[in-house]
C-alpha positions in Angstrom: 163.7 55.4 -27.8 165.8 57.5 -25.3 165.8 61.5 -26.1 168.5 63.6 -24.8 167.5 66.4 -23.7 170.2 70.2 -24.0 170.8 73.0 -22.0 171.5 75.8 -23.6 175.3 75.6 -22.5 175.8 72.3 -23.8 178.3 71.6 -26.3 176.0 69.6 -28.8 179.9 68.2 -30.1 180.0 66.0 -26.8 176.6 64.4 -26.0 178.2 62.9 -22.9 178.1 66.3 -21.4 175.6 68.3 -19.6 175.6 70.9 -17.4 173.2 70.5 -13.9 173.2 73.5 -11.2 175.8 72.8 -8.0 176.2 73.5 -5.2 176.7 76.7 -5.2 174.4 77.7 -8.1 176.8 77.9 -10.5 176.1 75.5 -13.7 179.1 72.5 -13.5 179.2 70.0 -16.4 179.1 66.0 -15.3 178.8 62.8 -16.7 175.1 62.5 -18.7 173.2 60.9 -17.0 174.9 61.0 -13.7 175.9 63.4 -11.9 180.3 62.3 -11.5 181.2 66.1 -11.9 184.0 66.8 -15.3 186.4 67.9 -12.5 186.3 65.0 -10.7 187.5 63.0 -13.3 189.6 65.4 -14.3 191.3 65.2 -10.9 191.4 61.4 -10.7 193.5 62.2 -13.5 195.6 64.9 -13.0 196.5 64.9 -9.6 196.1 61.0 -9.0 197.4 59.3 -12.0 194.4 57.2 -12.9 194.5 56.2 -16.2 191.4 56.1 -18.5 190.6 52.9 -17.4 190.8 52.6 -13.5 188.7 55.7 -13.9 185.8 53.8 -15.2 186.9 51.0 -12.8 186.4 53.3 -10.0 183.4 55.1 -11.2 181.9 52.0 -12.6 182.0 53.6 -15.8 183.3 52.2 -19.4 186.4 53.7 -20.6 184.9 55.2 -23.5 183.1 57.3 -21.7 186.0 58.4 -19.4 187.6 59.1 -22.5 184.5 61.8 -23.6 185.2 63.6 -20.6 188.6 63.4 -20.7 188.4 65.4 -24.6 185.1 67.7 -23.0 188.5 68.6 -20.7 191.0 68.8 -23.9 187.7 70.9 -24.8 187.2 73.4 -22.0 189.8 72.5 -20.1 190.0 76.6 -19.0 186.5 76.3 -17.6 187.2 73.2 -16.4 190.6 74.6 -14.2 188.5 77.5 -13.4 186.5 75.4 -11.6 188.5 73.6 -10.1 190.7 76.6 -8.7 187.6 78.2 -7.2 186.8 75.1 -5.3 190.6 74.9 -4.0 190.4 78.2 -2.9 186.7 77.7 -1.0 188.7 74.5 0.9 191.1 75.9 2.2 189.0 78.9 3.4 187.2 76.7 4.9 190.5 74.7 6.6 
């Protein structure tokens, strides 16, 4: 039997998503059991135009798991969009 450990910030409606401490020390939402950030999947879908199937193939996931990530994003878009924007600012400052 596998037990899931929940972080206090986890949204229990999305059991496939958890939070880990990122390089900046901030909590980052990731696909449980991986280090794949939710924002990476969102960027692949929005910026690169990848379909859920293409994302699943690219990251060796099931399409269901990709759809779980995208559903989490739909419910937490402000949080994820703010994280993406902050990362863009940091990247621009380091160019």
